[in-house]
N, C-alpha and C positions, 0 to 999 in steps of 0.2 A: 272567202274574200275579206280582206281587212276593211273595217269601217273607216271611211274617210274622216279626216279632221273636220269638225264643224265649228263655225264661228260662235261666239257667245250669244246669248239671247239679245243683248243690246246691239241690235243690228243697225246698219245704215241702209238706206234705200239702194237697191241694186242699180248699178249704172247701166241703164238701157241704151242700146245703140239707136239713137234717134235718127241716124242716117238711113236706117232700114225702112223702106217704104212698105206700107200695107200691101197685101196681095190684091191684085185686081180681079174683078169678076171674070170668070172663064179660065183662070190659071188652073193647071192640073197638079194635083198631089197624088201621084200614083193613079188609082182608078177613080179618084174623087176630083170633082170640078167645083171650084169656088163659085158660089152664087152671089154672096154679098157679105161685106164685113159687118160684124155685129157690135162688139164693144171691147175696149182694152181693159185688161185686168193687171194685177201686179205681176203675174207670171208671163203674160204675153197678150195675144189678141185672139178673140173668138171670131169665127167665120161660120156662115151657113154654107153647106156644101150639098152636093147630090152625087149619086153614083153615076159614073160616065156611061155605064151600060144599062142603067135602070133609073131614069130621072125621077121616078116616084119614090125612090129610097133617099130620104133626107138624112143628113148627119150634121153634127156640130163639131167643128174642128178648132182645136186650140193650138196655135202656133206659138211656141216659146220664143221669147226674145233673146234669151241667153243660150249660146251654144253649150255652156257648161252643163246644162240640163239634159243634153242629148243621151249620154250613157244611161242616166237614171231612167229616163222615159222609155227608151227602146228596150233595155233589158227587163224593165218591169213588165212591159206588155208581153214580152216573150215568155215570161215566167207566170203569167196569169193562170190561176188554177182552173182546170177544165170544168170544175163543178160550178163556176160562176155562170156558165151558160144557162143553168137551170133557174137562176135568180130572175124572176119575173115580178116587177113591181112598177106601177104606173109613175112613180116619182124617183126611180133609180135608173140611170143610164149606164150601160156597160161599154167598155172600149171595143171598138171594131177593128181598128188598124192603127199603125204608127209608121213614122218614117222621117226623112229629112227633106226639107225644101231645097230647091236649086241653090239657095243662098247658104245652105248648111244649117238651117234652123230646125230643131226637132219639132215634131207635131204629133198629136194624138187625135184620132177620130172617135167620137162618141156617138151613141144612139141619139137621135134627135128628140128633144123634149121642148114643148112650147114654153116660152118664158124669156128671161134675161138673167145675166149674172146678178148674184145677190147684192154685191156692193157696187156702187153706193146706194142703190135703190132702197134697200132695207133701212138705211139710216133716216129716211123720211117718214118711217112708220112710227106709231106710238111705242113707248117702251114695253108695255105689256105685250103688244103684238110681236116685238122682236124676241121677247122671251118665249112666246109661243112657237116661234120659228125654231129656236134651239130645242124646244120640247119635241117638235116634229122631226128634227134631225136625230134626236135620240131614238125615236121610234123607227126611223129608217135604218139606223145602225143595228137595232135589234133584229130587223129582217135580214140584215147581212150576217149576223151571228148565227142565224138558223141554218146557214149554208157553210158554216165552219170558217168564216172569214172575220177579220178584225181590221179596223182602219189603222194603218200604220202611220200615214202622214195625212194631214188635213191642209190642203191648199185652199184658202178662201175663194180663189178664182174658180174652183171646181164646184161651188155651190150656186144654184140658180133659184130664182124666185118665179114660181109658176103664175099662170093667169089669175088664179084665185088666191094669190098671195100665200101660196104654200111652198114649203121648202122642197127643193129637188136636189138630188145628189148625183153628180157625175162620179161614178164609182171608180176613181183612179187613185191608186195608192193603197190598195187592200193587200193583206197578207194572211196566210193561214193562221188560225187561232192556235193550233197545236203544230208548230213547224217541225219538220224532220231535222235530225241533227246536221244534215248537209245543206239545209236551206240557205240560199245565198241572200245577202242583203245588198241592195244596189244604191245605197245612199238616199239622200232626200233632195227634192227640188228646192231651189233657193227661196221661193216664195212661201214654203211651208216650214222653214227652219225656225221661225219664231214661235211655232206651236209644238215643237218637239219636246217631249218630256226629258228630264235629266237622265233617267235610266236608259232611254234609247240613245242618248248621246254617248253613254258609256259602252254601247255595243250590245245591250240586251235585245231580245226579241220583243216584238210588239205584243201587248196584252191588253186586257180590258181597262186596267187603271191608266195605262199610257194613252189609250183612246179617250178616256174621260178627261185627262189633262188637256188634250188638244181641243176637245169640245168646250172645256172651261175657259181656255184662252180665247176661243172664238166668242164665247158669251161675254167676256170682258170687252172685246172689241165692239160687240153690238150694244152693250149697256152704256159704256162711257166713252166710246170712240177710240180707245187705245188698249193695248195689252201691257202687262207689267214689263217695265224696261223699254217701252217704246216711246219715242218722241213724236212730236207733231208731224215732222217730215215723213216719217215712215207711215203714220196713220193716213196722211193725205195720199201717199203713193198707193197704199193698199185700197183706198177708196172709202175710208171710214173717217170722215172729218170730226174734229173735236167738238163741233157744235152740238153733238148729241149729249154733251155734259149738261145741257140745260134741263133735259128730262131727268137726269140723275139728281140735280139740285132741287128739283120740284118735289121730290119725294118727302114724305114725313121722316122724322128722325128715326123712328122705329123701323120703317121700311128700308131706309138706307143702311142701318146697322145690320139688319138680318140679311139683306141682299149682299152687302160687303162681306159678311161672314161666309155666305155661300160661295162667292167668287174666290175668296182666299182658300177655302177648303178645296174647291175644284182645281186650283192651280198650285197646290202645295208641292214644294220640291220633293218632299219625302212621300212616297206613294202609300206609306202606312197612315199618313194623315189625310189622304185624299179620298174622294169618292172611289169606291172599288169598281164601279162600272157606270156607264151612262144611264142604266136603269135607276140606280140610286140617285144620281144627279137629277134625273127626270122627276123622281118623287119629291125632291126638295123644291124644284121649280113649281110643281103642281101645288104644293103646300103654300108657297109664297104667293102665287097667283090667287089662291083661295082666301088670302088675308091672314095667314099664319105668319106673323112678323117676329116670332121669337128667334133669338140667335140660335142657329142650328148647331147642335153638337155633332161629332166631337171636334177637337181642336184641329187646326189652329184658330184661336180666338182672335178677333180683330184687334190690332194694336192702335189705340187711340191716344195720340200725343196730346199732352196738356190737360188731360182729364184725371180726376181722382182715381186711385186704384179701386178695384171692385171690392164691395163690402165682404167681410168674412162670411163663411157659410153659416146659415142659421143653426141653432142647437137642435139636437135630436128631439122630435116631438114626444111629449109625455101624454099618456092617456088621460082624458078628462076625469074619468072615474077615480084614477089614482090620486090626482090632485085634491079632489073633494074629500076623499077618505083621509088623506094626510092632514088637511086643515081641520077636519072634524075631530080627529083624535087629539091634535094639538090643543084645540079649544077646550075639550073635555079635561085634558090634563091640567091646563092652567086654572080652570074653574075648580077642580078638585083641590089643587094646591092652595088656592085662596080660601076655600072653605075650611081646610084644615088649619091654616094660620089663624083665621078668625075664631075658630073654636078654641085654640090654645090660648089666645089673648083673653078670650072671655073667661076661661078657666082660671087664668092668673089674676084677673081683676075681680072676680066674683067672690063675695064673702057671704055665706049663707046666714039668714036671719035666725036668731035664737042660739047661735053657736058662738062661744067665746073665742077670741083670737088665740091661736095656738102660741105657746111660749117658745121663745127662741133661746131660752137658757140652755146652756150645754148640759148634756146628761151627766149625772153623777156616776162616779166610778162604781162598778158592781160590787167591789169589796167594802165600800163605805156604807155603814149602817145609817138608815134615815134617822134624823134627829127625833127625840121624844117630844110628843105633843102634850103640852100641859094645858088643861082646860082653864079658861079664865075663871076667876073667883065669881061666885054668884052675886048678881047685883041685888042690892036691897030694893024692897018694894018702893015704887015711886021714884027711884033714882033714874036719871037719864043715862043712856049708854054713853060710854066715853067716845071721844073722836077716833081713837084707834079701832074700837069695835065697829064704829060706823064705816071706817075706811077699809076695814079688813076685806069685806066682799069685793070692793072695787079694786083692791090691790092684787087680788088673785089673778094671775095670768093664765092659769090652767086649772082644770078640775083637780082638786086635791084628792089623794087616796083616803079611803075610810080610816078613821082613827084606830090605832092599835088598841086591843082590849087592855083594860087596866089591870094592875097587879091584883092578885087574889086578896079579897077582903076589902078592897078599896071601892067604894061606891062612887059613881059619877053623877048621881042625881042630887040636886040641891036639897039641903035639909028642909024639912017641912017646918 
């Protein structure tokens, strides 16, 4: 069967036929007798009914307002998996019957559970309690998974609030988790179309990630009173007034950022960026309720208009021991270099005592013979040495070599 064309998520409120009067007590719907009207929801009106042949058997009947839902409701009930009969849970009701009213409106009969429709009663609860209700829904869906079923469509009108303020699921809209190749798809009820994942709109079979998307959209509705792409008129029609935004605004900045990141991840159009199952979504809810307000990975990250871009990632950490060793080696190298420079300067400036200053006269060529040294004439007794003789020791710039031996026969000693 070809999947019908679906309207975009930006829906308008369904045009209900206000001329249709509610069913009166005592009216018959097959073997069921209407006892009393209960409450109107987005998809229709709930009634309390009893079996005509067994008055102690109570049931909840949802009469859809729109005849367009007839095919979807009737064929879905006919294709219910026989294994669902084994699903026994105190907060899950299964479908018992379906049909058309004398006015041509489709209806579905569910097992009776004490309570009332979730919306708008849940919007009067604190925000943390509303998130706990979503957490309970995730737990109910895990019980459904144990019987090979997955929630294909989530009609908010099929959720009830029990006497102890617990979530209760009217299990309408389930599908096999591993469908056969010939499994037929019967479209979606109009009240559930705003919660349908993009891949289901393209004709894919229901899976865990598409179920997580629907629960994420419901969580948006319970947190801030609307779903992405929904205006106030639709929210009021569904039964989720925007007054719940006051609880959202009262959160701390870190709480809002982390919760907003969770909602964006749960409703990501690309299922690769989404929670892979309601179990993973439940883990994030538990962490947030426990006070973990970190922005939850992975992407998509919340887009915050008007704020500075996120800072660059920090540099890779360096071991503390490596830094200390590097600085110690650098200090030792600098100290060693300074010590060497000080030693060289000291050597250049140092003149040892008792040593004459070395001559800077250029060396004489090796082939040139040294000049002959002629001893001065002997001084007469009592005569003062000449100035040249007195200046000779001071004029010497370097130790002179020993005088060459005199020629043979020539004596150097003064005459006596």
